[in-house]
C-alpha positions in Angstrom: 24.9 -1.5 20.8 22.1 1.1 21.0 22.7 1.9 17.4 22.2 -1.7 16.3 19.1 -2.1 18.4 17.7 1.0 16.8 18.6 -0.3 13.3 16.9 -3.7 14.0 13.7 -2.0 15.4 13.6 0.3 12.3 14.1 -2.6 10.0 11.4 -4.7 11.6 8.9 -1.8 11.5 9.6 -1.0 7.9 9.3 -4.6 6.8 6.1 -5.0 8.6 4.6 -1.9 6.9 5.8 -2.6 3.4 5.7 -6.4 3.1 2.8 -7.2 5.4 0.1 -6.8 2.7 -0.8 -10.3 1.5 0.4 -11.1 -2.0 -2.3 -11.0 -4.7 -3.2 -14.2 -6.5 -0.8 -13.7 -9.4 2.1 -15.7 -10.8 5.6 -14.5 -10.1 8.7 -15.4 -12.2 11.9 -17.2 -11.1 15.2 -16.4 -12.8 15.8 -18.2 -16.1 18.3 -21.1 -15.9 19.4 -23.4 -18.7 18.4 -26.8 -17.3 15.0 -26.6 -18.8 13.5 -27.9 -22.0 13.0 -24.8 -24.1 10.2 -26.5 -26.2 8.1 -26.8 -23.0 7.7 -23.0 -22.8 6.2 -20.1 -24.8 8.4 -17.0 -24.9 7.4 -13.3 -25.0 9.1 -10.0 -24.6 9.2 -8.6 -21.0 7.9 -5.0 -20.9 9.1 -2.6 -18.2 5.8 -1.1 -17.1 3.4 -1.4 -14.1 1.8 -4.8 -13.5 -2.0 -4.5 -13.8 -4.6 -7.1 -13.0 -8.2 -6.9 -14.3 -10.5 -8.8 -12.0 -13.6 -8.4 -14.1 -14.7 -5.2 -12.3 -11.6 -3.0 -11.6 -8.0 -2.7 -12.6 -5.5 -3.2 -9.7 -1.8 -3.2 -9.1 0.0 -6.3 -7.9 -0.2 -4.8 -4.5 -4.0 -4.7 -4.7 -4.4 -1.0 -5.1 -7.2 0.2 -7.4 -6.0 2.1 -10.5 -7.9 5.2 -11.3 -8.0 4.6 -15.0 -10.6 6.6 -17.1 -13.9 5.0 -17.9 -13.1 4.9 -21.7 -9.8 3.0 -20.9 -11.7 0.3 -19.0 -14.8 0.1 -21.1 -13.6 -2.5 -23.6 -12.6 -4.9 -20.8 -15.1 -7.7 -20.1 -15.8 -9.9 -17.1 -12.9 -12.3 -17.6 -9.8 -11.8 -15.4 -6.7 -10.5 -17.3 -3.1 -10.0 -16.3 -0.8 -7.6 -18.0 1.4 -4.5 -18.0 0.6 -0.9 -18.3 3.3 0.4 -20.7 4.1 3.7 -22.4 7.1 2.7 -24.5 10.8 1.9 -23.9 12.5 4.0 -21.2 9.1 5.4 -20.0 8.7 3.6 -16.7 8.8 6.8 -14.7 6.0 8.3 -16.8 3.6 5.4 -16.7 4.3 4.9 -12.9 3.4 8.5 -12.3 0.2 8.2 -14.4 -0.9 5.0 -12.6 -0.2 6.4 -9.1 -2.1 9.7 -9.6 -5.8 10.1 -9.3 -5.5 13.3 -11.3 -3.9 11.9 -14.4 -5.4 13.4 -17.6 -7.0 11.7 -20.5 -4.1 13.0 -22.6 -1.7 11.2 -20.4 -3.7 8.0 -20.3 -3.8 8.0 -24.1 -0.1 7.4 -24.0 -0.6 4.2 -22.1 -1.2 0.7 -23.4 -2.5 -2.3 -21.6 -0.4 -5.3 -22.8 -2.2 -8.5 -21.9 0.0 -11.6 -21.2 -2.4 -13.9 -19.4 -6.0 -14.7 -18.7 -5.8 -16.4 -15.3 -8.0 -19.3 -14.5 -7.5 -22.6 -12.7 -8.6 -25.0 -15.4 -6.7 -24.1 -18.5 -3.0 -24.7 -19.3 -1.1 -21.6 -20.3 -1.1 -22.5 -24.0 -4.9 -22.5 -23.9 -5.0 -19.3 -21.9 -2.9 -17.6 -24.5 -5.5 -18.5 -27.2 -8.2 -17.2 -24.8 -6.7 -13.8 -24.2 -5.7 -13.4 -27.9 -9.3 -14.0 -28.9 -10.7 -11.7 -26.2 -8.4 -8.8 -27.1 -9.2 -9.2 -30.8 -12.9 -9.0 -30.0 -12.4 -5.8 -27.9 -11.0 -4.0 -30.9 -9.4 -1.4 -28.7 -6.3 0.4 -29.9 -4.9 0.7 -26.4 -5.3 -2.9 -25.4 -3.0 -5.4 -27.1 -2.2 -9.1 -26.7 1.4 -9.9 -26.1 2.6 -12.4 -28.7 4.0 -15.8 -27.4 6.7 -17.5 -29.5 7.6 -21.1 -29.7 11.3 -22.0 -29.7 13.0 -25.4 -29.7 16.5 -24.8 -28.5 18.7 -22.4 -26.6 20.1 -20.9 -29.8 16.6 -19.8 -31.0 15.8 -18.4 -27.6 19.0 -16.4 -27.4 18.6 -15.0 -30.9 15.2 -13.7 -29.9 16.6 -12.5 -26.5 19.3 -10.5 -28.3 16.7 -9.1 -30.8 14.6 -7.8 -27.9 17.7 -6.2 -26.2 18.7 -4.5 -29.5 15.6 -2.4 -29.4 16.0 -1.5 -25.8 13.7 -4.3 -24.5 14.1 -5.4 -20.9 14.4 -9.1 -21.6 12.1 -12.0 -22.2 9.5 -14.2 -20.2 9.1 -17.9 -20.5 5.7 -19.5 -19.6 5.4 -23.2 -19.3 2.9 -24.3 -21.9 1.3 -27.1 -19.8 1.1 -25.2 -16.5 -2.1 -24.3 -14.8 -2.3 -20.8 -13.2 -1.0 -21.1 -9.6 -0.3 -18.0 -7.6 3.3 -17.5 -6.3 6.8 -17.9 -7.6 7.9 -21.0 -9.5 9.6 -22.3 -12.6 6.2 -22.2 -14.4 7.2 -18.6 -15.3 10.9 -17.5 -15.8 12.4 -14.1 -16.6 15.5 -13.8 -18.7 17.3 -10.5 -18.4 20.9 -9.2 -18.7 21.0 -8.8 -15.0 18.8 -9.7 -12.0 16.8 -7.1 -10.3 14.7 -7.0 -7.1 13.1 -4.7 -4.6 14.3 -3.6 -1.2 13.2 -1.1 1.5 15.4 1.7 2.8 16.0 1.4 6.6 19.0 3.7 7.0 22.1 5.5 5.6 25.8 5.3 5.8 27.7 8.7 5.6 29.8 9.4 2.5 33.6 9.7 2.5 36.1 11.5 0.3 34.3 13.4 -2.5 31.0 12.3 -0.9 31.7 13.8 2.5 28.5 15.4 3.8 26.4 13.3 1.4 24.8 9.8 1.6 27.5 7.2 1.1 25.3 4.1 0.9 21.7 3.1 1.6 21.0 0.5 4.2 18.3 -1.7 2.9 16.5 -5.0 3.5 15.1 -7.2 0.7 11.9 -9.2 0.6 13.8 -12.2 2.0 14.6 -10.2 5.1 18.3 -9.9 4.3 19.9 -6.5 5.3 22.7 -5.1 3.1 24.1 -1.8 1.7 23.9 -0.3 -1.8 26.6 2.3 -2.5 26.6 2.7 -6.3 24.2 3.9 -9.0 23.4 7.2 -7.3 23.6 10.7 -8.9 25.0 13.5 -6.7 21.4 14.8 -6.4 20.3 11.6 -4.9 23.2 11.5 -2.6 22.2 14.9 -1.3 18.5 13.9 -1.1 18.4 10.2 -0.7 15.2 8.1 -0.7 13.4 8.4 2.7 13.3 5.6 5.2 10.5 3.3 4.2 10.9 3.9 0.5 10.9 0.9 -1.8 13.8 0.8 -4.3 14.7 -1.4 -7.3 18.3 -2.5 -7.5 20.3 -4.8 -9.8 22.7 -7.5 -8.8 24.7 -10.5 -10.0 23.6 -13.4 -7.9 24.2 -13.9 -4.2 27.1 -14.5 -1.8 27.3 -17.6 0.3 25.6 -15.5 3.1 22.6 -14.8 0.9 23.5 -11.1 0.2 23.1 -9.7 -3.3 26.5 -9.5 -5.2 27.5 -6.1 -6.7 24.1 -4.5 -5.8 23.6 -1.3 -7.7 20.7 1.2 -7.3 18.3 1.6 -10.2 15.5 3.8 -9.1 12.9 4.5 -6.4 9.9 2.3 -7.0 6.6 3.5 -5.7 4.7 1.0 -3.6 1.9 -0.1 -6.0 
């Protein structure tokens, strides 16, 4: 009984520390589902980088933390709000995450980073109009490291899936669907959908289960809690090095899964990586 009380208290403390910070005023994507009209959406590639919001004065993460980008990197940006991804190429998330988190990152490192703009948030324009706005703004900047993400128009599931497979074939993460007529409203809804080979999400480490068999003396599974407050365990996806030195309690991790059980727990959850709190 004491063990469970300790676990619950740890869980409540960690959740209060990690998820207490108010969400920024950004749009968040639901999972793609087929009962939508494809022609109502514009479609773009989803880039696996660090979300970055330009508020007209500073560049911030989705957690509201100021990004210490060099002056030359920020100089072309105007006063209009922009939303996008800091990206360094396929398979380079760890690198760009490190650059963004550090206040000592060099110009040489930042020159490997691009700011990929996918929205120009305002409350009066539909997304199809905001797309034209950010395209024109990026073109006027004329900066090599700032690029406008192309939005494509498709009319049926076959066209969407052909593009989706094309993105995956060059190691892309998946695609995003933005409802053309939607105004910018903060929060998660079907105005924005993400279409990926698997679902992923974040959770916070609250404890460990000991390993058995060949993992005796190592971590067997992480005890975690997700953003919905659901506790569960993740026991796959770890290297031996991580099992010997698991992420600390309070660390935020990314995991993949295949939907949910009837109890709301992620099915076949698998560890992907430690995700710095940004």
